[in-house]
C-alpha positions in Angstrom: -4.5 -28.9 23.0 -5.5 -29.0 19.3 -4.2 -26.4 16.9 -6.8 -24.4 15.0 -6.3 -25.6 11.4 -8.7 -23.0 10.0 -7.4 -19.6 10.7 -9.8 -16.8 9.6 -8.3 -13.4 9.1 -8.7 -10.3 6.9 -6.3 -9.5 4.1 -5.9 -6.2 2.1 -4.2 -7.2 -1.2 -3.7 -10.9 -1.7 -2.7 -12.0 -5.2 -5.1 -14.8 -6.0 -4.4 -15.5 -9.6 -2.2 -14.6 -12.5 -3.3 -15.8 -15.9 -0.8 -16.6 -18.6 0.1 -13.4 -20.2 -2.0 -10.4 -19.4 -4.4 -10.7 -16.3 -3.8 -10.6 -12.6 -6.4 -10.7 -9.7 -6.0 -9.3 -6.2 -8.4 -9.9 -3.3 -9.3 -8.0 -0.2 -11.4 -9.5 2.6 -11.9 -12.6 4.7 -9.6 -15.6 4.2 -9.2 -19.0 5.7 -5.6 -20.3 5.4 -4.9 -17.6 2.7 -7.9 -18.7 0.6 -10.8 -16.2 0.0 -13.7 -17.4 2.2 -16.4 -15.0 3.5 -17.1 -11.5 2.4 -14.6 -9.6 0.2 -13.9 -8.2 -3.2 -11.4 -8.8 -6.0 -10.1 -6.8 -8.8 -8.8 -8.2 -12.1 -6.4 -6.1 -14.1 -5.1 -6.3 -17.7 -1.4 -5.9 -17.7 0.7 -6.0 -20.9 3.4 -4.2 -22.8 0.9 -2.0 -24.6 -0.5 -0.8 -21.2 2.9 -0.2 -19.7 4.0 1.9 -22.7 0.7 3.8 -22.8 1.0 4.6 -19.1 4.5 6.0 -19.7 3.1 8.4 -22.4 -0.1 9.6 -20.7 1.7 10.8 -17.5 1.3 10.6 -13.8 -1.8 12.9 -13.4 -3.8 10.8 -15.9 -2.7 7.5 -14.2 -3.6 8.9 -10.7 -7.1 9.9 -11.9 -7.7 6.6 -13.6 -6.4 4.5 -10.8 -7.7 6.5 -7.8 -10.2 3.9 -6.7 -8.1 0.8 -7.5 -7.0 -1.7 -5.0 -3.6 -1.9 -6.7 -2.0 1.2 -8.2 0.8 0.1 -10.6 1.9 1.2 -14.0 0.4 -0.8 -16.8 -2.5 -2.1 -14.6 -5.9 -1.3 -16.3 -9.0 -2.4 -14.4 -10.9 -5.2 -16.2 -13.5 -6.3 -13.6 -14.4 -6.3 -9.9 -16.3 -8.8 -7.9 -17.9 -7.8 -4.5 -19.7 -10.4 -2.4 -19.5 -13.8 -0.8 -16.7 -16.3 -1.3 -16.2 -19.9 -0.5 -12.9 -21.8 -0.9 -11.5 -19.3 -3.3 -14.6 -19.0 -5.6 -17.5 -16.6 -5.9 -20.2 -18.3 -3.9 -23.4 -16.6 -2.7 -24.8 -13.1 -3.3 -22.5 -10.9 -5.3 -22.0 -8.2 -7.9 -19.6 -8.5 -10.9 -18.7 -5.2 -12.4 -17.0 -5.1 -15.8 -15.1 -2.0 -17.1 -14.2 -0.6 -20.5 -10.5 -0.4 -21.3 -9.3 3.2 -20.9 -8.4 3.3 -24.6 -12.2 3.2 -25.3 -14.0 5.0 -22.5 -13.3 6.7 -19.1 -15.6 8.8 -16.9 -15.4 12.6 -17.0 -13.3 12.6 -13.9 -10.8 10.2 -15.5 -11.8 7.1 -13.5 -12.6 3.7 -15.1 -16.0 3.5 -16.8 -18.4 0.6 -16.1 -19.5 -1.4 -19.2 -21.7 -3.9 -17.3 -23.0 -5.0 -13.9 -24.3 -8.4 -12.9 -26.0 -8.8 -9.5 -27.3 -12.1 -8.2 -26.3 -15.4 -6.8 -23.0 -17.1 -7.8 -22.2 -20.8 -7.3 -18.6 -22.0 -7.7 -17.7 -18.8 -9.6 -20.7 -19.1 -12.1 -23.9 -17.1 -12.4 -26.9 -19.1 -11.2 -30.5 -18.1 -11.1 -32.1 -14.7 -11.6 -29.7 -11.8 -12.1 -30.3 -8.1 -12.4 -28.0 -6.8 -15.2 -26.9 -3.4 -16.4 -25.4 -2.7 -19.8 -23.9 0.6 -20.8 -25.3 1.7 -24.2 -24.0 5.3 -24.7 -25.4 8.1 -22.7 -27.8 5.8 -20.9 -27.6 2.3 -19.5 -30.3 -0.3 -19.4 -31.2 -2.7 -16.6 -32.8 -6.0 -17.3 -33.4 -9.4 -15.6 -31.9 -12.6 -16.9 -31.9 -16.2 -15.6 -28.8 -18.3 -15.7 -29.0 -22.1 -15.4 
């Protein structure tokens, strides 16, 4: 009997990367051998001493409002971006949506949650935008949608 070398399962908060210094990414969705593969989403957080000190000063109620929709709720974690879509061998691959957020020191929504600065919807290949994308950019009280082609 052969062993199944490709075990597919669902994970809820897999740490998939930690950049030197101040960014960490967590993933939720389908994996094969602990590598994102299939449908899922990731959230990338800015973490640094400034954020940790700021979170100590603003208090628990502010942090709870700001982080209410986050995958990971930890002091000093500010949401930088979120990717929702298809993955292959640990990279964005297929239809997806990349959402970028303002830092809370710049803008938050009226309810205290993270405010979107941009959205990029389209096809990703090996973690890069390829082909026609629908993009949203926040410009004050309104946002604008446009189409753009990435090669």
